[in-house]
DRENLUMTI-633693 format. One record per residue (C-alpha): x, y, z; residue in one letter. Coordinates in pm, whole numbers, always signed. Layout:
<sites>
{px->X	py->Y	pz->Z	aa->A}
...
</sites>
This chain:
<sites>
{px->+2394	py->+5244	pz->+221	aa->X}
{px->+2267	py->+4980	pz->+462	aa->X}
{px->+2482	py->+4707	pz->+306	aa->X}
{px->+2815	py->+4871	pz->+392	aa->X}
{px->+3022	py->+4639	pz->+613	aa->X}
{px->+3331	py->+4672	pz->+824	aa->X}
{px->+3642	py->+4463	pz->+754	aa->X}
{px->+3557	py->+4252	pz->+1058	aa->X}
{px->+3245	py->+4222	pz->+1272	aa->X}
{px->+3236	py->+4347	pz->+1629	aa->X}
{px->+3064	py->+4144	pz->+1901	aa->X}
{px->+2935	py->+4369	pz->+2179	aa->X}
{px->+2826	py->+4224	pz->+2513	aa->X}
{px->+2532	py->+4371	pz->+2703	aa->X}
{px->+2433	py->+4252	pz->+3049	aa->X}
{px->+2060	py->+4213	pz->+2994	aa->X}
{px->+2045	py->+4181	pz->+2614	aa->X}
{px->+2334	py->+3938	pz->+2568	aa->X}
{px->+2585	py->+3976	pz->+2285	aa->X}
{px->+2514	py->+4140	pz->+1952	aa->X}
{px->+2722	py->+4114	pz->+1637	aa->X}
{px->+2765	py->+4445	pz->+1458	aa->X}
{px->+2874	py->+4416	pz->+1094	aa->X}
{px->+2869	py->+4778	pz->+981	aa->X}
{px->+2739	py->+5129	pz->+1039	aa->X}
{px->+2373	py->+5036	pz->+985	aa->X}
{px->+2392	py->+4763	pz->+1252	aa->X}
{px->+2586	py->+5002	pz->+1477	aa->X}
{px->+2314	py->+5267	pz->+1459	aa->X}
{px->+2052	py->+5008	pz->+1552	aa->X}
{px->+2268	py->+4887	pz->+1839	aa->X}
{px->+2328	py->+5242	pz->+1964	aa->X}
{px->+1955	py->+5317	pz->+1951	aa->X}
{px->+1815	py->+4993	pz->+2089	aa->X}
{px->+2069	py->+4843	pz->+2328	aa->X}
{px->+2311	py->+5111	pz->+2445	aa->X}
{px->+2313	py->+5160	pz->+2822	aa->X}
{px->+2292	py->+5539	pz->+2793	aa->X}
{px->+2237	py->+5783	pz->+2507	aa->X}
{px->+2496	py->+6018	pz->+2648	aa->X}
{px->+2863	py->+6080	pz->+2619	aa->X}
{px->+3090	py->+6237	pz->+2364	aa->X}
{px->+3197	py->+5906	pz->+2208	aa->X}
{px->+2836	py->+5789	pz->+2180	aa->X}
{px->+2745	py->+6107	pz->+1990	aa->X}
{px->+3056	py->+6084	pz->+1771	aa->X}
{px->+2982	py->+5719	pz->+1689	aa->X}
{px->+2623	py->+5793	pz->+1596	aa->X}
{px->+2733	py->+6082	pz->+1375	aa->X}
{px->+3014	py->+5883	pz->+1212	aa->X}
{px->+2784	py->+5590	pz->+1134	aa->X}
{px->+2530	py->+5819	pz->+971	aa->X}
{px->+2810	py->+5987	pz->+774	aa->X}
{px->+2941	py->+5648	pz->+659	aa->X}
{px->+2596	py->+5549	pz->+536	aa->X}
{px->+2576	py->+5880	pz->+345	aa->X}
{px->+2925	py->+5832	pz->+199	aa->X}
{px->+3077	py->+6127	pz->+385	aa->X}
{px->+3306	py->+5906	pz->+598	aa->X}
{px->+3459	py->+5566	pz->+550	aa->X}
{px->+3303	py->+5265	pz->+717	aa->X}
{px->+3631	py->+5206	pz->+900	aa->X}
{px->+3619	py->+5557	pz->+1051	aa->X}
{px->+3271	py->+5474	pz->+1177	aa->X}
{px->+3403	py->+5144	pz->+1317	aa->X}
{px->+3673	py->+5325	pz->+1515	aa->X}
{px->+3417	py->+5567	pz->+1660	aa->X}
{px->+3183	py->+5281	pz->+1749	aa->X}
{px->+3465	py->+5100	pz->+1929	aa->X}
{px->+3548	py->+5420	pz->+2122	aa->X}
{px->+3183	py->+5451	pz->+2224	aa->X}
{px->+3180	py->+5092	pz->+2347	aa->X}
{px->+3490	py->+5161	pz->+2553	aa->X}
{px->+3330	py->+5477	pz->+2693	aa->X}
{px->+3021	py->+5275	pz->+2793	aa->X}
{px->+3245	py->+5005	pz->+2948	aa->X}
{px->+3098	py->+4733	pz->+2727	aa->X}
{px->+3270	py->+4405	pz->+2645	aa->X}
{px->+3389	py->+4403	pz->+2284	aa->X}
{px->+3528	py->+4107	pz->+2093	aa->X}
</sites>
């Protein structure tokens, strides 16, 4: 479901695109697809999979949040 939200938003900083606020798995998938510096890496793939699973109800939104945060760390992005 596209309306699923995390307990707290994540603000991710990108050099060229500025900062983006990510409120849940739907926003995270868009961010991963449109702004991510590279579509590679284990954490990137796990985050994408977890966000899709959260939207399908197979994982919790908080599990997807944790995977998204790990992907941001892997990509060396600023997260607030």
